[in-house]
Steps between C-alpha positions, in 0.01 A plus 500: 500500500799488734746786480792266428310339211412842357863614521616181328246541219593866451868404486424239235294758309791745503737230378261388227436854381869588492607187312429639149709810581777282640491279191525803270783650705694174494437461128624852433814453713585167338397618150246219482183676385512375144580679174277800589539577872283812482210305353546230765482759778197670347313172456580366848408820684180547300383142549583510871294819534196333342541186708518696825199711403312178427587353840400826669163499323442138603511580872151653536312217321689241703414677826135511403497129429623410847538703824801282578688685227452846651867503594584548130405868533826553690690423179304711251689826561838325487419323173358819351813695584719230349286518185571873486871434564522272196285736294751775583790276396311422179447870430862585581615228262319680220595854606865426571604203288274536196460877482816618675299761695425675171170679567440578133540131410267400783232746391532376142471137611188572707340674205594239238506167684174410668643228726736752658215749553296225669795400717549859614127522578521183712796635693340840562192325639720315749678814625211638713437152641858469620502859627189437713596157634583627849275504806541879511363529144200284588420726795539817291288376211245318711431130457225546240702738277805281537308192386364690198849619406646153528251364249747645249687172542245337267565759230875463551479121462289532183740755350791274594350201323418707191858631505619138506276392209593798285870441559518139383499403135177405321416136567691481830263402781740522795282762676192275482557317830524809717214662306273205582601501867431874531165462322401226744601718794295791368198269470568345840475829688130572429421129530657466844344832610158361400564178694609706800177706490289188458668338800445814708129502408474134597655566840268799556196289410 
């Protein structure tokens, strides 16, 4: 891929990833986030986190399906960091706007409300991934250890989806779409890995 094309695509990725934050900022400034602005911010940041995690997880299966898509790897770190950015905004919405930085209230919520406990678990799983996203961290950990550590993204995505399901009211199926997409991606990874091995054996033969 040409350098100019890559720069253009990365610029578009930055713009696309920042649009939800820009929309929330504009809505807050113009007082246009609906009757419950805090809930609107929490929902938007949480859903954006899950969507970005889903896109990030889709990159490896897509690359395995076609060598022409290898350039997608250049966007995985960026998308992952944006997912962590929105997860942090989501967490701060709860800590600051819902709990008012009251540690006792937060501890009580984690103990009593399972969807909050699951959300905290999802966020804590993302922290080491964001902290080790640099080239320096990869060198220090070693490629193999780094890859093992970054498998935590699957657990984080699962916890995030469970957090979503447990938060909505009984009978609401809004989380179903992203749950199905993530399930298909989880199934696609071993399937595409098998196809890749089969192709390699065919070439060797």
